[in-house]
C-alpha positions in Angstrom: -18.0 33.5 87.4 -20.1 33.0 84.6 -17.6 34.9 82.6 -14.8 32.5 83.5 -17.0 29.6 82.4 -17.8 31.3 79.3 -14.1 32.1 78.7 -13.2 28.5 79.3 -15.9 27.4 77.0 -14.7 29.8 74.4 -11.1 28.7 75.0 -12.3 25.0 74.5 -14.1 26.0 71.3 -11.0 28.0 70.3 -8.9 24.9 71.1 -11.1 22.7 68.9 -10.9 25.2 66.1 -7.2 25.4 66.4 -7.0 21.6 66.2 -9.1 21.7 63.1 -6.9 24.5 61.6 -3.8 22.5 62.6 -5.3 19.4 60.9 -6.2 21.5 57.9 -2.7 23.0 57.9 -1.1 19.5 57.9 -3.4 18.6 55.1 -2.5 21.8 53.2 1.2 21.0 53.8 0.7 17.5 52.4 -1.1 18.9 49.4 1.6 21.5 48.9 4.3 18.7 49.1 2.3 16.6 46.7 1.8 19.5 44.3 5.6 20.4 44.5 6.4 16.7 43.8 3.9 16.6 41.0 5.3 19.8 39.5 8.9 18.5 39.8 8.0 15.2 38.2 6.0 17.0 35.5 9.0 19.2 34.8 11.2 16.1 34.4 8.7 14.4 32.2 8.3 17.6 30.1 12.1 18.0 29.8 12.4 14.4 28.6 9.4 14.8 26.2 11.0 18.0 24.9 14.4 16.4 24.5 12.9 13.3 22.7 10.7 15.5 20.6 13.7 17.6 19.6 15.6 14.4 18.7 12.7 13.1 16.7 12.2 16.4 15.0 16.0 16.7 14.2 15.9 13.2 12.8 12.8 13.9 10.7 14.4 17.1 9.4 17.6 15.2 8.5 15.6 12.5 6.7 13.5 15.1 5.0 16.6 16.8 3.7 18.0 13.5 2.4 14.6 12.7 0.7 14.5 16.2 -0.8 18.1 15.8 -2.2 17.1 12.3 -3.6 13.9 13.8 -5.0 15.9 16.6 -6.7 18.4 14.1 -8.2 15.5 11.9 -9.4 13.7 15.0 -10.8 16.8 16.0 -12.7 17.2 12.4 -14.1 13.6 12.3 -15.1 13.8 15.7 -16.7 16.9 14.7 -18.7 15.1 11.5 -19.8 12.0 13.4 -20.8 14.1 15.8 -22.9 15.8 12.9 -24.6 12.5 11.2 -25.2 11.0 14.4 -26.6 13.9 14.6 -29.1 13.1 11.1 -30.4 10.5 11.2 -33.2 8.7 7.9 -32.4 6.0 8.1 -35.1 8.6 8.6 -37.8 10.9 5.9 -36.5 8.0 3.4 -36.1 6.9 4.3 -39.6 10.4 3.7 -41.0 10.5 0.4 -39.1 7.2 -0.6 -40.6 8.4 0.3 -44.1 11.6 -1.7 -43.5 9.5 -4.7 -42.4 7.2 -4.4 -45.4 10.3 -4.3 -47.7 11.7 -7.4 -46.0 8.4 -9.2 -46.5 8.4 -8.1 -50.1 11.9 -9.4 -50.6 11.0 -12.7 -48.9 8.1 -13.0 -51.3 10.4 -12.3 -54.3 13.0 -14.8 -53.0 10.2 -17.4 -52.5 8.9 -16.9 -56.0 12.4 -17.0 -57.5 13.1 -20.2 -55.6 9.8 -21.8 -56.8 10.7 -20.7 -60.4 14.2 -22.1 -60.0 13.0 -25.4 -58.6 10.5 -25.7 -61.5 13.3 -25.1 -64.0 15.5 -27.6 -62.3 12.7 -30.1 -62.3 12.1 -29.5 -66.0 15.8 -29.9 -66.7 16.0 -33.0 -64.6 13.1 -34.5 -66.5 14.7 -33.6 -69.9 18.0 -34.9 -68.6 16.3 -38.1 -67.4 14.6 -38.5 -70.8 17.9 -37.9 -72.6 19.7 -40.4 -70.3 17.0 -42.9 -71.0 17.2 -42.4 -74.7 21.0 -42.6 -74.5 20.8 -45.8 -72.5 18.3 -47.2 -75.1 20.7 -46.1 -77.9 23.6 -47.8 -76.1 21.6 -50.9 -75.6 20.6 -50.9 -79.2 24.2 -50.2 -80.3 25.5 -52.9 -78.0 22.8 -55.3 -79.1 23.4 -54.7 -82.8 27.2 -54.9 -82.3 26.6 -58.2 -80.5 24.4 -59.4 -83.3 27.0 -58.4 -85.9 29.8 -60.2 -83.9 27.6 -63.2 -83.6 26.8 -63.2 -87.3 30.5 -62.9 -88.2 31.3 -65.6 -85.8 28.6 -67.9 -87.1 29.7 -67.1 -90.7 33.2 -67.7 -90.1 
């Protein structure tokens, strides 16, 4: 019965191998469950990421459109302003302003000279008037004094 012992030994070895395979099978089943769970969770996360990414992209596109519209409006306003500024001949206008300012300064100088001349004439006339008034006062005093003397003489002689 060596064959039976050998068969029993082979069966025992086979039993051990089956146990190992069964253990490996359980492990493989665990790995498969873990992989399925990981794939499922990854799908959920990916769906959320895609949804959030779509929302963010849509928001960014909307903001970009608003910014683009604002930029176009600003561009039109700047373009209009630039056209208006191009029509203005600043060098000529500034030159005219400079000429006007020079004319005003010249007029001020003329007015100042005229005022000085007028003040000098007024001073001269006041000096002459003062001298005439002084002479007139002296004349009145002499006249009054001589009238007084004549009255006194008449009074004394009478």
